[in-house]
C-alpha positions as CSV (number, residue, x, y, z in Angstrom):
1,M,145.5,70.9,41.4
2,L,147.6,69.6,38.5
3,I,150.9,70.8,37.0
4,C,152.8,70.3,33.9
5,P,156.3,68.9,34.8
6,K,157.8,70.5,31.7
7,C,156.6,74.1,31.6
8,R,155.4,74.2,35.2
9,T,152.0,75.5,34.3
10,T,149.3,74.8,36.9
11,F,145.7,73.7,36.2
12,S,142.8,73.9,38.6
13,S,140.5,71.7,36.5
14,A,140.6,68.0,37.0
15,M,139.1,67.4,33.6
16,L,142.4,68.0,31.8
17,S,145.0,65.3,31.4
18,T,147.7,66.9,29.2
19,C,149.2,70.3,28.9
20,Y,147.8,72.4,26.0
21,R,151.2,74.0,25.5
22,D,153.6,71.1,25.1
23,G,151.3,68.0,25.3
24,E,153.0,66.8,28.5
25,R,151.0,64.7,30.8
26,L,149.8,66.5,33.9
27,V,150.7,65.3,37.4
28,D,149.5,66.0,40.9
29,Y,150.9,69.3,42.3
30,E,151.7,67.9,45.7
31,R,153.3,64.8,44.3
32,F,155.3,67.0,41.9
33,V,156.6,69.1,44.8
34,A,157.6,66.0,46.7
35,D,159.4,64.7,43.7
36,E,161.3,68.0,43.4
37,Q,162.5,67.6,47.0
38,D,163.5,63.9,46.4
39,P,167.3,63.7,46.8
40,L,167.5,61.0,44.1
41,R,166.0,63.3,41.4
42,N,168.4,64.2,38.6
43,K,170.9,61.8,40.1
44,L,173.0,59.7,37.7
45,I,172.7,56.0,38.4
46,G,175.2,53.5,37.1
47,G,177.0,56.2,35.2
48,K,174.4,56.3,32.4
49,Y,170.8,56.6,33.8
50,R,169.6,60.1,34.8
51,L,166.6,59.8,37.2
52,A,163.6,62.1,36.8
53,E,160.3,62.0,38.6
54,R,158.8,59.0,40.5
55,V,156.3,56.9,38.6
56,G,155.5,54.2,41.1
57,Q,156.3,52.7,44.4
58,G,156.3,49.0,45.5
59,G,157.0,46.9,48.6
60,M,160.7,46.6,47.8
61,G,161.5,50.0,46.3
62,T,160.6,53.0,44.2
63,I,160.4,53.3,40.4
64,Y,161.7,56.4,38.6
65,R,161.4,57.7,35.1
66,A,164.9,58.0,33.7
67,T,166.8,58.6,30.5
68,Q,169.6,56.4,29.3
69,S,172.7,58.4,28.2
70,G,174.1,57.9,24.8
71,L,170.9,56.2,23.4
72,N,168.6,58.9,24.8
73,R,166.1,56.1,25.5
74,P,163.4,56.6,28.2
75,V,163.6,53.8,30.8
76,A,162.2,53.0,34.2
77,V,164.7,52.5,37.0
78,K,163.7,50.6,40.2
79,I,165.6,51.6,43.3
80,L,165.6,49.2,46.3
81,K,164.8,50.7,49.6
82,R,168.0,52.0,51.3
83,E,167.3,50.3,54.7
84,L,167.2,46.9,53.0
85,N,170.6,47.3,51.4
86,L,172.2,46.3,54.7
87,D,170.7,42.9,54.7
88,P,172.9,40.4,52.7
89,D,169.9,38.1,52.1
90,T,167.9,40.9,50.6
91,V,170.7,41.9,48.3
92,A,171.0,38.3,47.1
93,R,167.3,38.2,46.5
94,F,167.5,41.3,44.4
95,H,170.2,39.8,42.2
96,R,168.1,36.7,41.7
97,E,165.1,38.8,40.8
98,A,167.2,40.6,38.1
99,N,168.5,37.4,36.7
100,A,165.1,35.8,36.6
101,M,163.5,38.8,34.8
102,S,166.4,39.1,32.3
103,M,165.6,35.6,31.2
104,L,162.1,36.6,30.1
105,T,161.7,38.1,26.6
106,H,158.1,37.6,25.8
107,P,156.3,40.7,24.4
108,N,153.7,40.4,27.2
109,T,156.4,40.6,29.9
110,V,158.1,43.8,30.9
111,R,161.8,43.8,29.6
112,V,164.8,44.1,31.9
113,Y,167.7,46.0,30.3
114,D,170.2,46.3,33.2
115,F,170.8,45.9,36.9
116,G,173.5,46.6,39.4
117,Q,174.6,48.5,42.5
118,T,175.9,52.1,42.9
119,E,179.0,53.2,44.7
120,D,176.9,54.3,47.7
121,G,175.2,50.9,47.9
122,L,171.9,51.5,46.0
123,L,170.6,48.5,44.1
124,Y,168.8,49.3,40.9
125,L,167.0,47.5,38.1
126,V,166.5,49.1,34.7
127,M,163.3,48.2,32.8
128,E,161.4,49.4,29.7
129,L,159.2,52.4,30.4
130,L,155.5,51.7,29.8
131,G,152.7,54.0,28.9
132,G,149.2,53.2,29.9
133,E,147.5,52.2,33.1
134,L,147.4,49.5,35.6
135,L,144.7,46.8,35.5
136,T,143.6,48.1,38.8
137,H,142.5,51.4,37.2
138,R,141.1,49.7,34.1
139,M,138.8,47.6,36.4
140,E,137.2,50.8,37.6
141,R,135.4,50.9,34.2
142,P,133.3,48.1,32.7
143,I,135.3,45.6,30.6
144,D,133.7,43.7,27.8
145,V,133.7,39.9,28.0
146,I,135.6,39.5,24.7
147,E,138.2,42.1,25.9
148,A,138.5,40.3,29.3
149,V,139.1,37.0,27.6
150,H,141.8,38.5,25.3
151,M,143.6,40.3,28.2
152,T,143.6,37.0,30.2
153,Q,145.1,35.2,27.2
154,Q,148.0,37.6,27.0
155,I,148.7,37.2,30.7
156,L,148.8,33.4,30.1
157,H,151.2,33.8,27.2
158,S,153.6,35.7,29.5
159,L,153.3,33.1,32.2
160,G,153.8,30.3,29.7
161,E,157.3,31.5,28.9
162,A,158.1,32.0,32.6
163,H,156.8,28.5,33.6
164,R,158.8,26.9,30.9
165,K,161.9,28.5,32.4
166,A,160.9,27.3,35.9
167,I,159.9,30.8,37.1
168,V,156.8,31.2,39.2
169,H,155.5,34.7,39.7
170,R,153.7,34.1,43.0
171,D,152.0,37.5,43.2
172,L,149.7,38.0,40.3
173,K,147.3,40.8,41.0
174,P,145.8,43.9,39.1
175,D,148.7,46.1,40.4
176,N,151.2,43.8,38.6
177,V,149.4,43.9,35.2
178,F,149.9,46.9,33.0
179,V,147.4,47.7,30.1
180,Q,148.9,49.5,27.1
181,R,147.2,50.9,24.0
182,P,150.1,51.5,21.5
183,E,149.5,53.1,18.2
184,G,148.4,50.7,15.5
185,H,146.9,48.1,17.9
186,G,143.2,47.9,18.0
187,E,143.2,45.8,21.2
188,P,145.1,46.6,24.5
189,V,148.5,45.1,25.0
190,I,149.2,43.5,28.4
191,K,152.5,43.6,30.2
192,V,153.1,41.4,33.3
193,L,155.1,43.3,35.9
194,D,157.1,42.6,39.0
195,F,158.6,39.2,38.9
196,G,160.5,40.6,41.9
197,I,159.3,37.8,44.2
198,A,159.6,35.2,41.5
199,K,161.6,32.1,42.3
200,V,163.8,30.1,40.0
201,V,162.4,26.7,40.8
202,A,165.2,24.2,40.1
203,P,164.1,20.6,39.7
204,D,166.4,19.4,42.5
205,R,165.6,22.1,44.9
206,R,162.6,22.6,47.1
207,V,161.3,26.2,47.5
208,D,160.8,27.4,51.0
209,Q,157.7,29.6,51.2
210,F,159.4,31.8,53.8
211,E,162.6,32.3,51.7
212,T,161.3,35.3,49.8
213,Q,159.7,37.2,52.6
214,A,160.5,39.2,55.6
215,G,158.3,37.9,58.3
216,T,155.1,37.5,56.3
217,V,153.7,35.2,53.6
218,F,154.2,36.7,50.2
219,G,151.2,37.1,47.9
220,T,147.9,39.1,47.9
221,P,145.1,37.3,49.8
222,R,142.4,38.1,47.2
223,Y,144.3,36.3,44.4
224,M,146.2,33.7,46.5
225,S,146.0,30.0,45.6
226,P,144.9,27.6,48.4
227,E,148.3,25.9,48.5
228,Q,150.0,29.3,48.8
229,A,147.7,30.3,51.6
230,Q,148.6,27.0,53.4
231,G,152.3,27.5,52.8
232,N,152.8,24.5,50.6
233,T,155.2,24.1,47.7
234,L,154.2,26.2,44.7
235,D,154.5,25.6,41.0
236,G,153.0,27.2,37.8
237,R,149.4,26.0,38.7
238,S,149.4,28.4,41.6
239,D,149.8,31.3,39.1
240,L,147.0,29.8,37.0
241,Y,144.7,30.0,40.0
242,S,145.6,33.7,40.4
243,V,144.8,34.3,36.7
244,G,141.4,32.6,37.2
245,A,140.7,35.0,40.1
246,L,141.7,38.0,37.9
247,L,139.4,36.8,35.1
248,Y,136.6,36.3,37.6
249,Q,136.9,39.9,38.8
250,M,137.0,41.3,35.2
251,L,133.8,39.4,34.4
252,T,131.9,40.2,37.6
253,E,133.5,43.4,39.0
254,R,134.3,41.7,42.2
255,A,136.9,39.2,43.5
256,P,136.0,35.6,44.2
257,F,136.2,36.2,48.0
258,T,136.2,39.5,49.9
259,D,136.5,40.4,53.5
260,E,138.2,43.0,55.6
261,D,140.3,40.4,57.4
262,A,143.0,38.9,55.1
263,V,143.0,35.7,57.2
264,V,139.3,35.1,56.5
265,V,139.9,35.6,52.7
266,M,142.7,33.0,52.8
267,A,140.5,30.6,54.7
268,K,137.8,31.0,52.0
269,H,140.3,30.2,49.3
270,I,141.1,27.0,51.1
271,R,137.6,25.8,51.9
272,E,134.8,27.5,49.9
273,L,133.8,27.6,46.3
274,P,133.0,30.9,44.7
275,E,129.7,31.6,43.1
276,P,129.8,31.0,39.3
277,P,130.3,34.2,37.3
278,N,127.1,33.8,35.2
279,R,125.1,33.7,38.5
280,V,126.7,36.8,39.8
281,R,126.1,38.7,36.5
282,P,123.2,36.9,34.8
283,T,122.7,39.8,32.3
284,R,126.2,39.4,30.9
285,A,127.3,37.4,27.9
286,I,129.0,34.7,30.0
287,P,128.2,31.3,28.3
288,N,128.4,28.0,30.2
289,S,131.6,27.1,28.5
290,L,133.4,30.3,29.8
291,N,131.8,29.8,33.2
292,D,133.2,26.3,33.3
293,V,136.7,27.5,32.3
294,V,136.7,30.0,35.1
295,M,135.5,27.5,37.7
296,R,138.1,25.0,36.6
297,A,140.9,27.5,37.0
298,L,139.6,28.2,40.6
299,A,139.6,24.5,41.6
300,K,141.0,23.8,45.1
301,D,143.0,20.8,44.0
302,P,145.9,21.8,41.7
303,A,145.4,18.5,39.8
304,A,141.9,19.5,38.9
305,R,143.0,22.8,37.3
306,F,144.6,23.5,34.0
307,Q,148.1,22.0,34.1
308,E,149.8,24.7,32.0
309,A,149.2,28.2,30.8
310,G,148.8,27.2,27.2
311,E,146.0,24.8,28.0
312,F,144.2,27.5,29.8
313,A,144.6,30.0,26.9
314,R,143.3,27.4,24.4
315,A,140.2,26.8,26.5
316,L,139.5,30.5,26.5
317,E,139.9,30.6,22.7
318,D,137.3,27.9,22.4
319,C,134.8,30.0,24.4
320,V,135.0,33.0,22.1
321,P,132.3,31.7,19.5
322,D,129.9,31.0,22.4
323,V,130.5,34.6,23.7
324,V,129.8,36.0,20.3
325,R,126.5,34.0,20.0
326,A,125.5,35.2,23.5
327,L,126.1,38.8,22.4
328,E,124.0,38.3,19.3
329,A,121.3,36.8,21.4
330,G,120.9,40.1,23.2
331,L,122.9,39.7,26.4
332,S,125.1,42.5,27.5
333,G,128.9,42.4,27.1
334,A,129.4,45.1,29.7
335,T,128.6,44.8,33.4
336,K,126.1,47.6,33.4
337,P,122.5,46.6,32.6
338,V,121.2,47.6,29.1
339,R,118.8,50.5,28.7
340,S,115.8,48.3,27.8
341,Q,116.2,46.4,31.0
342,R,116.4,49.6,33.1
343,W,113.2,50.8,31.4
344,S,111.4,47.5,32.1
345,Y,112.4,47.8,35.8
346,L,110.9,51.3,35.9
347,V,107.7,50.3,34.3
348,L,107.3,47.3,36.6
349,A,107.9,49.5,39.6
350,A,105.2,52.0,38.3
351,V,102.7,49.2,37.7
352,L,103.2,47.8,41.2
353,F,102.9,51.2,42.8
354,G,99.6,51.9,40.9
355,A,98.2,48.5,41.8
356,G,99.0,49.0,45.5
357,Y,97.6,52.6,45.5
358,F,94.2,51.7,43.9
359,G,94.0,48.5,45.9
360,V,94.2,50.4,49.1
361,R,91.6,52.8,48.0
362,A,89.2,50.1,46.9
363,Y,89.7,48.3,50.3
364,A,89.0,51.5,52.2
365,K,85.7,52.0,50.2
366,L,84.6,48.4,50.7
367,R,85.3,48.6,54.4
368,T,83.3,51.8,54.7
369,A,80.4,50.3,52.9
370,N,80.5,47.2,55.2
371,D,80.5,49.4,58.3
372,G,77.4,51.3,57.0
373,L,75.6,48.1,56.2
374,R,76.4,46.7,59.7
375,T,75.1,49.9,61.3
376,T,71.9,49.8,59.3
377,Q,71.2,46.2,60.3
378,L,71.8,46.9,64.0
379,E,69.2,49.8,64.0
380,P,65.6,48.7,64.9
381,A,63.2,48.9,62.0
382,A,60.5,51.6,62.4
383,A,56.9,50.3,62.7
384,P,54.6,51.3,59.8
385,P,52.2,54.1,60.8
386,L,48.7,53.0,61.7
387,H,45.6,54.7,60.5
388,P,43.6,56.3,63.4
389,A,40.6,54.2,62.6
390,T,42.6,50.9,63.0
391,E,44.9,51.7,65.9
392,R,45.7,48.6,67.9
393,V,45.4,48.5,71.6
394,P,47.6,46.4,73.8
395,A,46.1,43.2,75.0
396,S,46.7,44.1,78.6
397,A,44.5,47.2,78.3
398,P,41.0,46.9,79.8
399,A,38.0,46.5,77.6
400,D,36.6,50.0,78.2
401,A,40.0,51.4,77.1
402,A,39.9,49.3,74.0
403,A,36.4,50.7,73.3
404,H,37.6,54.2,73.8
405,A,40.5,53.5,71.4
406,V,38.1,53.0,68.6
407,A,37.7,56.0,66.4
408,A,34.6,57.7,67.7
409,P,33.4,61.3,67.3
410,A,33.2,63.6,70.2
411,A,29.9,64.3,71.9
412,N,29.3,67.6,70.3
413,A,30.9,66.7,66.9
414,P,28.8,66.1,63.9
415,V,28.4,62.5,63.0
416,V,30.0,61.5,59.7
417,N,29.0,58.3,58.1
418,A,32.6,57.2,57.4
419,P,33.0,53.5,56.9
420,V,34.9,51.8,59.7
421,A,36.3,48.4,59.0
422,N,36.8,45.5,61.5
423,V,36.0,47.5,64.6
424,P,35.4,45.1,67.5
425,A,32.5,45.4,69.9
426,A,32.8,47.0,73.2
427,N,32.8,43.8,75.2
428,A,34.9,41.8,72.7
429,P,38.6,41.0,73.5
430,V,41.2,42.9,71.6
431,V,43.5,40.8,69.5
432,N,46.8,42.1,68.2
433,A,46.2,40.9,64.7
434,P,48.2,42.3,61.8
435,V,46.5,45.2,60.1
436,A,48.7,45.5,57.0
437,N,45.9,44.3,54.7
438,V,43.1,46.6,56.1
439,A,41.8,48.9,53.4
440,V,41.4,52.4,54.7
441,D,39.6,55.2,53.0
442,R,42.1,58.0,53.6
443,G,40.0,60.5,51.7
444,S,37.1,60.0,54.2
445,A,39.5,60.3,57.2
446,R,40.8,63.6,55.9
447,S,37.3,64.9,55.4
448,E,36.5,64.6,59.2
449,P,36.6,67.9,61.2
450,R,39.8,68.8,62.9
451,S,38.1,68.7,66.3
452,A,37.2,65.1,65.7
453,R,40.7,64.1,64.8
454,R,42.0,65.9,67.9
455,S,39.5,63.9,70.1
456,K,40.7,60.6,68.6
457,R,44.3,61.4,69.2
458,A,43.5,62.3,72.8
459,A,41.7,59.0,73.3
460,R,44.6,57.1,71.9
461,A,47.0,58.8,74.1
462,A,44.9,58.1,77.2
463,A,44.7,54.5,76.2
464,R,48.4,54.2,75.9
465,S,49.1,55.9,79.2
466,S,46.7,53.6,81.0
467,A,48.1,50.5,79.4
468,A,51.7,51.3,80.2
469,P,52.9,49.9,83.6
470,A,53.7,52.6,86.2
471,K,57.3,53.2,86.9
472,P,58.2,52.9,90.6
473,D,59.3,56.1,92.2
474,A,63.0,56.4,92.8
475,P,64.0,56.2,96.5
476,K,64.6,59.6,98.0
477,R,68.2,60.3,98.8
478,E,69.1,61.9,102.0
479,P,71.1,65.2,101.8
480,R,74.8,64.7,102.4
481,D,75.5,67.9,104.2
482,A,73.9,71.0,105.5
483,Y,74.4,73.0,102.3
484,E,72.5,70.4,100.3
485,R,69.8,70.3,103.0
486,F,68.8,73.9,102.5
487,E,69.0,74.0,98.7
């Protein structure tokens, strides 16, 4: 549920972002209730800054929206955590942070107006109030390659001023980069936030990596330089490595190295090389020149990187024409694949599915045909029927059986002068010669009386039964029990 902090109207729809009554930006209802119960709400800080609702919270304190009395100017006030006020070293670090940030006046760096300590010991830092969104939220949507290059250049312009004043940020990450879209600007305006852990690096003073931390190494592992992960001395080139990691993520939608264990990520920053951006996103308009710039910024050796922020920014500017040509060639400037490529993938999937489906069906039909052919070849071929007049008699049959096998009329049947071809004599041996070429007068055979044909069939059957060897009788089995004996 959302609520308007001005008129206190609640809204159940998450699609709304501003109140239709007064145009105020809607906030979360539970967060609003918590802000109402905050003891610092409506408190006057430093005698001239009236605190309102909370707008953010960091590792060292909470940021409030406030109004400066007299000027009626909206500002942001950062209040240090109360439990840290008792530590003298923490208080000293806070004052160094304020002095470091007050030295920075570049338009791409958040401005610091005032700082101090209240009567009850609260440390505060007054900064300009920004409108827009963090780079973390902006990365949730696709970023064009040209826009990513221009945003990175603005970050480098802010760092250029800080490095010239011997200030190292040491914790560049999406949460410390703010994206504004002021009226009259076609492109987003970048503000680099939270130089709270920045160190004033004096030429005659070595920076101890544990000086600005309370028991842990400062920095975010995903964007930490190799020398920072190893606890070595840092300079501006460490920030340039972090900028390269930010640009890498804007182009590919993922950090150079990821893992659930922060120690593993730090080890990868020290030992491994990330995959080039144009290989991670081959459909994007990332020319080789831009790819080389990113990989140079992520070099392990600080001497192999860009030596200053201005050199890095100029290298990116030289890549813009190549990016434009890549866009004109048809590559995508956004991270999502173009529509034509999505359709080509769908068509290819449909073609592969159809080919597989019909291929399986054809294979099944071919296998069925082969099985039928194999069955046909295994079955014995049927012998062609023989005419009764030319029936062959086995060679083992006796001569008188062979003579009876010859088509002869019965004793009481009328004699028909039908031609009989190749009939052997009664005492001649029977030879199993092929009879396929014997011409038979089927019309004459059909004209014989039915009784004659029956006699011939009986004679042939008798000849076959006499020629077949007799099967031995099966041995008689003795009954197994009394019941079987009387059955």
